[in-house]
C-alpha positions as CSV (number, residue, x, y, z in Angstrom):
1,M,-4.4,189.2,201.6
2,Q,-7.0,186.1,201.6
3,M,-10.0,188.6,201.5
4,L,-8.0,190.2,198.5
5,S,-7.5,186.6,197.1
6,V,-11.4,186.3,197.6
7,V,-12.4,190.0,196.5
8,R,-10.1,189.2,192.8
9,M,-11.7,185.4,192.4
10,F,-15.2,187.1,192.5
11,V,-14.4,189.7,190.3
12,L,-12.4,187.4,187.7
13,V,-15.7,185.2,187.9
14,G,-18.1,188.1,187.2
15,A,-16.4,189.9,184.4
16,A,-15.9,186.4,182.8
17,L,-19.5,185.7,183.1
18,A,-20.4,189.2,182.0
19,A,-18.4,188.9,179.0
20,A,-20.3,185.8,177.9
21,P,-22.5,186.0,175.3
22,S,-26.2,185.5,175.8
23,A,-27.0,182.7,173.2
24,M,-26.1,179.8,174.4
25,A,-23.1,177.8,173.3
26,Q,-23.3,174.6,171.5
27,I,-21.2,171.7,173.5
28,A,-19.0,169.7,171.3
29,P,-19.4,165.9,172.1
30,Q,-15.9,165.6,172.8
31,R,-16.3,168.0,175.7
32,L,-19.1,166.2,176.9
33,A,-17.0,162.9,176.8
34,L,-14.1,164.1,178.8
35,C,-16.0,165.3,181.3
36,A,-17.9,161.9,181.8
37,G,-14.9,160.2,182.0
38,C,-14.6,161.5,185.7
39,H,-18.0,162.7,186.9
40,G,-20.0,160.3,184.8
41,A,-22.8,159.9,182.5
42,E,-25.5,163.1,183.4
43,G,-23.2,164.3,186.0
44,N,-23.4,161.2,188.7
45,S,-20.2,160.4,189.4
46,T,-19.2,156.6,190.3
47,L,-15.5,157.2,191.0
48,K,-14.1,157.5,194.5
49,G,-13.8,161.3,195.3
50,I,-15.2,162.9,192.6
51,P,-18.0,164.9,192.8
52,S,-21.1,164.7,191.2
53,L,-22.4,167.9,188.9
54,A,-26.0,167.3,188.1
55,A,-28.5,169.0,189.6
56,Q,-26.5,171.6,190.7
57,P,-27.1,175.2,190.5
58,K,-26.1,176.8,187.1
59,L,-24.4,179.9,189.1
60,F,-22.1,177.7,191.1
61,L,-20.9,175.4,188.2
62,E,-20.1,178.2,186.0
63,N,-18.0,180.4,189.0
64,Q,-15.9,177.0,189.6
65,L,-15.6,176.2,185.9
66,V,-14.0,180.2,185.8
67,L,-12.1,179.4,188.8
68,I,-10.4,176.1,187.4
69,R,-10.1,177.9,184.3
70,E,-8.3,180.6,184.9
71,G,-6.1,178.3,187.4
72,V,-7.6,180.4,190.7
73,R,-8.9,177.0,191.9
74,D,-6.3,174.7,191.6
75,I,-6.7,170.6,190.4
76,A,-4.5,168.7,189.7
77,S,-6.3,166.3,188.0
78,M,-8.5,169.0,185.7
79,K,-5.5,171.0,184.7
80,G,-5.1,172.3,181.1
81,M,-8.6,170.8,180.4
82,L,-10.7,173.8,180.4
83,D,-7.7,175.6,178.1
84,G,-9.6,177.3,175.6
85,V,-13.3,176.9,176.8
86,T,-15.2,179.9,176.2
87,D,-17.3,182.1,178.8
88,A,-20.1,180.5,176.6
89,E,-19.1,177.3,176.6
90,V,-18.5,177.2,180.5
91,T,-22.2,179.0,180.4
92,A,-23.8,175.7,178.1
93,L,-22.0,173.9,180.5
94,A,-23.1,174.7,183.5
95,Q,-27.1,174.7,182.0
96,Y,-26.2,171.5,181.1
97,Y,-25.2,170.4,184.2
98,A,-27.3,172.0,186.2
99,D,-30.4,170.7,184.2
100,K,-29.7,166.9,184.6
101,S,-31.6,165.0,186.7
102,L,-29.8,163.9,190.6
103,A,-29.1,159.6,190.8
104,A,-30.3,157.6,193.4
105,V,-29.0,158.4,196.7
106,P,-27.1,155.2,199.0
107,T,-30.1,152.9,200.1
108,D,-27.9,151.6,203.1
109,R,-28.9,154.2,206.4
110,D,-27.8,153.4,209.6
111,A,-30.1,155.2,211.9
112,E,-27.8,156.3,214.7
113,V,-25.1,157.4,212.0
114,F,-27.8,159.3,209.9
115,A,-29.7,161.4,213.1
116,R,-26.6,162.1,214.3
117,G,-24.8,163.5,211.2
118,G,-28.9,165.8,210.7
119,K,-28.5,167.3,214.0
120,L,-25.0,168.1,213.8
121,A,-25.7,170.1,210.0
122,E,-28.9,171.3,211.8
123,G,-26.7,172.6,214.7
124,M,-24.3,174.0,212.3
125,R,-27.0,175.8,210.5
126,C,-25.6,174.4,207.4
127,G,-29.1,175.5,205.9
128,I,-28.7,178.7,205.9
129,C,-26.8,178.8,202.8
130,H,-27.4,175.5,201.4
131,L,-31.1,176.0,202.0
132,P,-33.2,173.4,204.1
133,T,-32.9,171.4,201.4
134,Y,-29.3,171.4,201.3
135,L,-29.9,171.6,197.7
136,G,-27.7,175.3,197.1
137,R,-29.2,178.7,195.3
138,E,-26.9,180.6,192.9
139,Q,-23.3,180.4,194.2
140,I,-23.8,177.6,197.1
141,P,-23.2,174.3,195.8
142,R,-26.3,171.3,196.6
143,L,-24.9,169.0,199.3
144,A,-28.0,166.6,199.3
145,G,-27.4,163.7,197.9
146,Q,-23.1,164.4,196.6
147,R,-21.2,161.6,197.2
148,E,-20.0,160.6,200.7
149,D,-15.9,160.6,200.3
150,Y,-15.9,164.1,198.2
151,L,-18.5,165.7,200.9
152,L,-15.9,164.8,203.7
153,H,-12.3,165.7,201.4
154,S,-14.1,169.2,200.6
155,M,-15.3,169.8,204.1
156,Q,-11.4,168.5,205.5
157,Q,-9.8,171.0,203.5
158,F,-11.5,173.5,204.8
159,K,-11.0,172.4,208.2
160,N,-7.3,172.5,207.1
161,N,-7.0,175.9,205.4
162,Q,-6.4,173.4,202.1
163,A,-9.1,174.8,199.6
164,V,-7.3,177.3,197.6
165,G,-9.8,179.4,195.2
166,R,-12.7,178.2,197.5
167,D,-15.2,180.0,199.9
168,S,-13.1,181.4,203.0
169,N,-16.9,181.6,204.9
170,M,-16.8,177.7,205.1
171,A,-13.5,177.6,206.9
172,A,-15.1,179.5,209.6
173,S,-18.2,177.2,209.5
174,V,-16.4,173.9,210.2
175,Y,-13.6,175.0,212.5
176,G,-13.4,173.1,215.5
177,V,-15.8,170.2,214.4
178,S,-14.2,166.9,214.7
179,D,-13.2,164.5,212.0
180,Q,-15.9,162.0,213.3
181,E,-18.2,164.8,213.2
182,L,-17.6,165.4,209.5
183,Q,-17.5,161.9,209.2
184,D,-21.3,162.0,210.1
185,I,-22.6,164.9,208.2
186,S,-20.9,163.6,205.3
187,Y,-22.7,160.2,205.9
188,Y,-26.5,162.3,206.2
189,L,-25.9,164.4,203.2
190,A,-25.2,161.9,200.8
191,R,-28.2,160.0,201.9
192,L,-31.0,163.0,201.6
193,T,-32.6,163.1,198.3
194,P,-34.7,166.2,197.3
195,T,-37.7,164.9,198.6
196,S,-35.7,163.5,201.5
197,P,-37.0,165.9,205.6
198,T,-33.7,167.4,206.2
199,R,-34.6,167.4,210.0
200,A,-33.1,164.5,212.0
201,P,-35.5,162.6,213.2
């Protein structure tokens, strides 16, 4: 049943994006202001539990916007916000945030926790899908520099089978991983920048 849901999800996204006009739609200022209210100016979130959208892969953002709009990915705080947003507007929004620069990552760093998180991420082979830089690709999100609290919350959702409408492969990836280990990984990833070494010292 879960596999059928995943297949349906990707068929839905693919059909929507394939139907979108090739010309880039103009984004209404009101739409950007609405997004910025939670996800921050230029897509860099300053609110607890809210992800930054800046520098995420365009295809990942497109996919998530369609899934949220169609109700496949249910986020209470976003319910209704994408109603009436066309596929062309989805593409334009995704491109807008994909082109934005990631804000500076937290400068506080506990060397022991950072190293521990780095070794865990390497041992779990996170870089195979998310790339060794953890910048993501195509439909796979950027992890480097993402908010620590959001990373932890997301991984806990996957671990507890609560990530409805999201990639089910991640549930297997974090199976058996302790909450403390997830905290260490989140700490590590949140403090990586595009130029940071991703291998633990």
